[in-house]
N, C-alpha and C positions, 0 to 999 in steps of 0.2 A: 346616256345617263352618266352623271358624274357624282362624286362624293359631295353631299350637301343638297342634292336635288330633292324637291318635294314630290311625293307620289301619293296616289289615292287608290284604295282597294274598294271595288264595287261588288255588291251582291245583287245580281240582276241589273236593274237600272239605277238602284239607289246606292249612294256613297256610304260604305260601311265605316271606314276609318281613313285617316291621313297620317303619313309618316315621313321620315327623312332618311335618305341613304347615308349610312355611316361608313361602310366599307364595301369594296367590290373587287372581284378578280375575274378570271376567265370562266370560273365554274359557278360562282354564287354571288349573291348580293345580300348584304346585311342591312335590314330596314328597322329603324327604331320607330314604332308606332306611338301615337299619343297615349300617354299613360305609362310610358317606360318599357313596354313590352318589345323585345327584339325578336326578329324572325329572319331565318336564313332562306332566301328564295333562290331557286336554280336559275341558270342563264341558258336560254332566254327566259325572261320572267313570264308568269302566266298572263293571259289576256285580261284577267280581272284587275290587274295592277297597271295604272296609267300614270305617266309623268305629267306634272303640272307645270305649264310654261308660265314664266313670269309675265305679269301684266294682263293675263286672261281673266275672264270672269270666274272660272273655277279656282284659279290661283288666289284671287281676292277672297272668295268664299272660304278657302281653307286657311288663309292667314289672318284676315280681319273681316269677319262676317258682319259685325256691327256697322263698319264703314260702308260695306256693300249694301246693307239694308237701307242705310240713309240715302245712298245714291239711287236705289231702286224706288224709294218713296218719293224722291224729288223728281226723278226723270225715268220712269219705268220703261218707256219706249226705247230710249237709248241703250239701256242695259239689255233689253230683249233683242235688239238689233245686233249688239255685239255677241250675244249668246248664239244667235242664228249664224253669224259669221264663223264662230268657233265650231259649231256642229257641222257645218258644211254639207248638210243633206236636207232633203225635203221633209218637213214635219208639219203636223197640224197643231192647232192651238191647245188641244188636250195633251199631246206629247210635250209641247213646250212648257206647259204648266207643270207637268210631272218633273221635268228637269229642274225647274225653278224650286219646287218644293223639296226635291232631293238635296239641293244645295243648302237648304235651311232658310231660304227667304220666305217671308210671311206676307200674304195678301189679305188685308182686313175684310174685304167684301168679295164673295164668290162671283157676284154678278159683274164685278169690275173687269173680269177677264173678257167678257163679251166686248166691252168698250176698247180694251187693249188690243183684241184681235182686229177690230175695225181700224184702230190707229196704225197697227203694224201693216195692214193691207194697203193703207194709203201712203206709207213711208216710201220715199224715192229709192231707197237702197234695198227694198224688199220686193220680191216678185211673188205674186199670189197665183196659184193654179187651182184646179178643181180638187186636187188631192192634198193640198196644203200650201205651205209657203217656204221660200228659201231666200238666203241673202244673195243679192245681185249687185252689190256695190262695186266700185273700182278701187284698186290699190290693195294694200295689205290689211288696213284697219278702217273702220268707219270714220268718216271725217269728223264726226262730233267728238271723238275720243282723243284727238291729237293733243299732246302735252303742251303746256304753256312755256316750259323751259327745256333746254337741253339737259342731258344727264350731268354734265360737268357743272353747269350753272346751278342746278338743283342741289348737287352735292356740296358746292361751295356755300350755299345758303344754309344747309343743314350743319356744316362744320364750323361756321362762323359763330362762336360763342359770345362774341362781344356785341353782335347786332341784336336789336330788340325784335323778338318774333312778331311780325305783323301779318304773316300768311299762315294758313293751316299747313301742318306737316304732311298730311296724307297725300295731297297732290305732288309734293316734292318727292316723297317715297315712291309714288307711282312713276314719276318721271325718271328717277334713278333706276328703278327696276326695269323700265322699258328700254333703257339705253346702256345696259351693262357692257355690251359689245363695243361701245365707243370709248370706254374709259381706259386710261393707262394703268399699268400695274400698281402704281402708288394710289391712284384713285380707287381702284378695285379693293385694295386693302383698307382704305378709309371707309368704303361702303360696308365692308365686313365688320369694322370696328363699331359702326353705328347700328349694328344688329339688323341690317337690311339683308334678307336672304340672297345669297349669290348662287344662282341655279347652275351655272356652268363656269368652271375655272379653265384657264388656258392650259395647254400641255406644257408650255415653257414660257418664261418671261421674254417679251420682245419690246422693242422701241422704248428703251430706258432713257427718257429725257426729263430728268427732274426739274430742269430750268423752266420747262413749260407748265409746271404744276404750281398752283398758288401755294404760298407759304403755309397757310393754315392746314391745307390738305397734306403737305409734306410732314408737318409736325405730327398730325394725327396718324399718318402712315408709319412714321418712325417709331412712335410709342407702341403702336399695335404690333409692328415687327418684333420689337424687343419683348413684349409680353408673350406673344405666340412662340417665340424661340425659347424663352424660359419654360413655357408650359410643355413644349415638345421634349425637353430634357428630363422632365419629371418621370419617375418610374411609378407606374400604377401596379400595386401588388394585387395578386389574384384575390377576389372576394371583396375588394374595397371599391368604393364608389369614387370615380375620378372627379376632380374639382371642376367647377364651371369653365375655368380657363382651358383645361385640358380637353374638355368636350368641344369647346369652340375651336381650339387648334386642330382637332381631328376633322373639322369640316374643310380645312385646306388640304389638298392632296399632298402626300408626303414627298412626291416627286418634285414639288416646287420648293426650292431652297429660298429662305427669306433673307438671310444675312447678305448674300451678294447684291441685293437691291440697295444696300447702303453704300456700296463702293462709288457709283456715279454721284451720289449725294455729297460724299466727302470731297471729291475732285471738282465740285462745282465752283467756278470762280465768281462768287457772289456772297455777300453777308447773309447768313441763314442760320437760325436757331436749330432747325432740323439737321442741317449738315454738321453743326457742332455736336449735337447729341449723337449723331451717327459716328463721328470720329472718336468720341469717348467710349463708345460701345464696341467698336471693332477690335479684333485681335487675330493673331495667327495669319493664315494665308489671305483672308479677306483684307486685313490691314496692309499686307504687302501689295496686294492688287490695287488698293486705294492709293498708296504712295507711288506706284508705277503710273497710275493715271494722273496723279499730281505732277510727276516729272514730265509726262507727255504734254500736259497743259503748259508748263513753263517752256518746254522746247518749242511749242507752237507759237508762244508769245514773241519769239525772236523774229517772226516773219513780218512784223509791222515796222514801218520806217521810223527813224529817230525824230524826236522833236515834232510830233504831230499830235493833233487832237485825239486820234485813235490811241496813240501810245499812252497819253495821260489818262484817258478813260480806262485803258487796260490796266494801268498801274493801280487805279482805284479798285478795280475788280480783283486784282491779284493780291491786294493787301490782306483781306480776311482769309484768303486761301493760304497765303504764306504763314500766317499765325496759326491756322488750324493744322497745317501740314507739319510745322516745326514740333508742335506738341505730340502729334501722332508719331513722327519719326523718333522722337526721344523715348516714347513709350515702347515702340517696337524694338528698337536697338537694345534697350535695356533688358528685354525679355528674351535673351538668348537661351535656347534649350540646353539643359545640362547634358542630355544624351541625344545622339543623332541630330547634330546641328548642321548637317550638310546643306539642307534647304535654306537655313538662315544664312549660312556663309555665301551661298549663291546669290541670295537677295542682296546682302551687303555689298558683294562684289559688283553686282549689276548697278546698284545705286552709285557706288564710287566711280565706276567707268563712265556712267552717263553724266555725272557731275563734272568730271574732268573734261569730257567731250564738250559740255556747255562752255566751260571756261576757255577752251581752245578755239571755240567758234569765232571767226573774225567779226561776225555781226555783233557779238557781245561788247566789242571795243567801242561801238557806237552808243552803248547804253551803260556807261561805266558806273553809274550810280543807281542803276535800276534794281528792281526786286528780283529779276532773273539772276543777276550776278550774285546778289546777297544769298539767294537760295542755293545756287551752285556752290558757293564758298562754304556755306553752312554744312552742306552734305559732305563735300570733299574733305573738310577738316574736322568732321565729327569724331570725337575720341572713342566712341563706342565701336566704330568700324576698325577692325584690326589693322595695325600699321602696315603689315605686309600686303594687305589688299589695296590700301591706298597707294603704297609705293609701286605696286604692280600696275595699277591704273594710270598713275602719273608717267611711269616708264613707257607703257604701251602707247599712251597718247603722244609722248615725246617722239617715240619711234615712228608713229604714223605721220607726225608733222615733218620729221626729217625725210622720210620716204617721199612725201609729197613735194618737198622742196627739191630733192635730188631729181625727181621725175620732171619737175618744171625746168631745172637746169639742163638736163639731158635733152629735152625737147627744144631748148633754145628760146624759151618764151621770155627770157629776160637776160640782162647783162650779169657779169660776175658779181658786181656790187649788190644788185637787187637780189640775186640768189643767196648770197652770203647773209645779207640783212634778213631775208625771209627765214633762212635756216636758223639764224640766231634768235629770231623772235618766236618762231613756232616750234623750236626743238622741245620745249617743255611749257606747259600751260602755267599761268601765274599761280603762285602758291596760295592756297585758300587761307582765309582768316579763321583762326581757331576760335570757337566760342569761349567767351570769358568765363562762363560758369562750368566749363568742362575742359580744364587744362590738360594738355597732352605732354607726357614725359618726353624730354629731349634726348636724343641719342645721336650716335655718329652717323647712322644711316640717313637721318632726316635733317642733317645740319643745313643743307641747302634750302629746305623749306623754311626753317627758322630764320635764316638770314634774309630770305626774301620778304618776310613779314616786317622787317625793320624799316624798309623804304615804302614808297608808294606802290600800290598793287599794279603790277604790269609795267612799271616804269623802267626796270632793269632786268636783264635776263639772269637766271640763276647761274651759280658757279659751275654747274655740271654741264653747261651747254657745250663744253669742249668735246663731248662725245660725238657731236655732229660734224666736227672738222675732219678734213682729209689729210692733214699734215701728220706725219709719223711722230711719235713721242720718243725722244732720246733720253737715255739715262746712262750714268757712269757706273761701271762695275770694276771690281778688283779681281783680275783673273789669277794673279800670283802675288805672293807677298814680296818677292825680290825684284819685281819689275815696277817701273813707274806707271802710274795710272794713265790710261789713255781712253779717249772717247770711242766706245765701240757702238756702232749703230744697232739698235734693237730691230728685230724683224717687224715689218709693217703689220699693224693691227687692222683688221677689217671690221669696222663698226657695223656695216650692213650685215655681215655674216653672223656677228654676235646677236644683232637684233633679230635676225631670222631664226637663230637657234632658240632665243628666248620666246619668240612668238610660237614656234613649233611646240616647245615645252608647255607654254600656256594653253595652246589649243588641245594638246593631249590631256592636260589636267581638266580642261573644261569639258572635253568629250567624255572622260571618265565620270565627271560629276553629273553630266546630263544623263548618261546611262544609268548611274545609280539612282538619280532622281526619278527617271522614268520607271525603273523597277519599283521604287518605293511608292510612286503614285499608283502604279498598277495594283500593288498589294493593298494600298489604301482603298482603291475603288472596290476591289474584291471584298475587303472587310466591310466596307459600307453597304454593299449589296447584300452580303450575308446578314449584317445587322438589321437592315430594312426588312429582309424576309423573315428574320427571327421575330422582329417586332410585330409584323403583320400576323404571323402564326400565333404569337402570344395574345394579340388582340382578339383573334378569332376564338382561341381557347378560353379567354376570359368571358367573352360573350356566351359561349356554350356553357361554361361553368355557372354563369349567372342564370341562364335558362334552366339548367338542371336543378339548381338550388331552389328556384321558384317553383318548379314542378314538384320537387320533394316537399317543400313547405305546404303546397296545396294538397298533396297526398296525405301528409301527416294531419292536416286539418280535417280532411274527410274521414280519416281513420279514427280521430278523436270523436268526431260527431257520431260515427257508427258505434263506437264503443259506449258512448253515453246512451244512445238509443237502446242498445242491447242490455245495458245495465238497468235501464228503466223497465224494459220488458221483463227481465228476470225478476225485478222487484214486484211488478204487477202479478206475475205468475205465482210467486211465493205467497203474496197476500191472498190470491184466489184459492190456492191450495189450502191455506190456513182456514179460509172460510168454508171450504168443502169439508175439511176435517171437523170443524165446529158443527156444521150442519149434520154431518154423519153422527156425531155424538148425540146431538139433539134428537136425531131420528131414533137412535137406539134407546134413548131415555123414553121417548114417546112410545116405542114398542113395549118397553118394560112396563110403563104406566098402563098401556093398553092391556097387556096380559094380566097385570094386577087388577085392573078394573073388571076384566072378564071374570077373574076368580072371585072378587069381592061382590060384584054386582051381576050375578048370573041372571037376575031377573030383568036386567036392562033389555030394551027392545033391540032387535037385530038391525033396525034402520039406524038407530043412533050409533051403534058400533060401526056400521058401514060408513056413515058420514064422518065420524072421527078419523077413520083410517084414510078416507079420501083427503080430508084437511091436512093430515100429516104428510101424505104423499105430495100434496101441492107445494109444500115447502121444499121437498126434495126436487120437484120439477123446476121451481124457481132457481135453485142452485145450479141445476143442469143447464138451464137457459143462460145463466151468466157465463158458465164455462164454455158453452157453445159459441157465445159471442166472441170470446177470446180466441177460440180456435178458428173461427171464420176470418178474422182479421190477420191471422198469421199466414205469411206467404208460403212457408215451407210446411209440407204435410207431415214431415217427420219432426217437426219442432216440438218444444216442450208443451205448448198449449194443446196441440192435437193429441199428444200422448196422455195428458191429464184428462181430456174429455173422454177418450176411449176407456181409461181406467174407471172414471166415475160412472160412465154408462153401463159398464159391466157390473159394477156393484149395485146400481139401481135395478138392473134386470133381475137380480135375485129377489127383489121385493115386488116384481111384477111391473115395474115402470119401464116402458119402451119408448124409443124415439119415433116420431111420426113425420114422414117426409124427408127428402134428401135435398141438399143445397143445389139449386138450379133445376130441380125437377118441375116439369110442366104437367098440370093436372086441372081437373074441373074445380070450380070454386064451391066450397062447402062452408056455409056460415058457422057451423058448429065447430069444425076443425080448424078453420082458417080465420086469420085477422088481417085485413087489408088496410093499412094506414092511408094509402092513396085512393081508396075507393074500390068497391068490388068490381069484378069482371067475370065473364063466362069462363075464360081460361086464364089461369094464374101460374106464376112461377114461384117456387119456394125460395125465400131468402134466408129463413132461419127455421130449422125443424121445431116441431112441437112435441109434447110428451103425453102419453095415455097410460092408464092402469088397467091391466087385464087380470081381474080377480078370478079365482077358481070357480066361483059361483055366479060370476057376472055374465049375462048373456052377450053383452057388447062392451067393447073397451070404453072406459070412462076418460073423457078429455081432461087432463090436468092443466096443460098449458097449450094454447092455440099456436099453430105455426104462422109465422109472419110471411105474407105473400104480397106480390104486386101483379098488376095486370100484364098480360102478354102484349108486347108492342106489335101493332098490325103492320 
């Protein structure tokens, strides 16, 4: 499993949801599901989470279900054969149909499955048994699904914006997805730029050969590298949504550096718009590495013979490289760090030494007007390289040439004249031609270089070639003012010892510089690792903060909904209590009227008075019924509705009104006491109690409100 891999989560046999791996380490995997929800899964991941392999039927169902539905409608047998191959187990037609429906594919006619089962049984790559069928073909995939193009050809067709599209893109996408392992790093980044999912990234970049990649792919890869590098540098604040480019850059593992891929492009000896863009974008150590690669390319160019077809062809290839490298060298040398410029000085020293080595190479004499000489002279005479570095490089090269000549003379490989001529020619390389746009200030130390520029390059040895001679230098000194001057021989100078001393001093300085640079690189690596770990921790914290904020928002929504429901219930209870109070007042008025009627109409019959009381009590029973409904629908027995019902029932008991039946009580059906909306039954269960009046002179209770019942389920 890699960052960017597609996974699916299954609930039983059905696919529940599909997501993308955004981050992973040794302990957990962060998956972003469809809809934006992120989940942290432990390592190893649960069995319900499966990786989707590029090019499979399940992968197509997760990425483009409509295209897979079209393939299924046009050739269902081929799709089912591929699915059997992926399952790799014995299944019957019912299980296969369930897999198809779980992926979201639709079959218009149910009876069509019988015909599909018969077609599958007759397929040469399917073996049918009494328990089901399994794939029995040869190779890794069914022969009918072989792509029409290689991954590189399909990618080139997709990247070619100038061509008129004559073929559908879906087969091209499938061909690229099926052959991701065959693509070079530049082609892989071009695939990512075209929004084709890259399921597996390499652990490191290998086989960097940009000259083998088509130009349109190189341009697309360079633009994508620059976009992703800028997106990686963006800082995403906690609680903010990253931009789409940052999300896309997160799909590429952070262990894969992108800018080093531009180095081989810059050093490519060929005209290329992608290489020119890469040269303008590089800076720092990547730019230094690119110029080192350019210098190596010019050094290898000396291996070809003079005045040959290969040499002329190489000159044509080196021309755009020379132009590109000159601009890059100018930019790099002008960007000298103001602090801690040790690495920059090492780079400038290396370029100067290699340029003088090229100028001193005997093979360059055979290509006096070639681009290699022009490049070496341009670097060796560049004014941005400190003068002491250029002088040290020239002196070291002259010393090396003199040592080689002395060794040849000692070995007796040539006569005295030949050795002397060789020493005079190779004691110092020809002086470089200074760039016209970058004049070098002339001083006493570089006077010999300035003089050498006046004549033809390499036609005369500089004035300081006398260092290489073995004759002692005589000078006249005045030992005393009263004596006549006489020639006193000066002690012999040992040029070889002086050169060895300078070489030892230079080696010590270089060793110290290498030690300091190694320590600086180690500290830089430690800082980079710490920064990467901090960024990974920050990303995990941002994901967790987003999850917590989402959960908090959901909790706040549920709390608001519960508060709204409670407020509505309180309002309903208040209205019911007001109605109870109104009914109680009405009952008291009726009682008062009844007493008055008794006093004023003593002659009224006892039956009329009894009926009037019953009618009054029926009103009270109706109020009690409404309060009882509120109490029944309240979950908490100590809630306000239940409390109100108990208080109203206690007050009604003073008037002789009692409840009849208990909620959930099972009893025999009584048509007088019970009302069954669903129909009568022998045994019933009370769903809402009724109310009766037990008067002091009544032989039996009078039913004011029937209890609502339902039949007992058998």
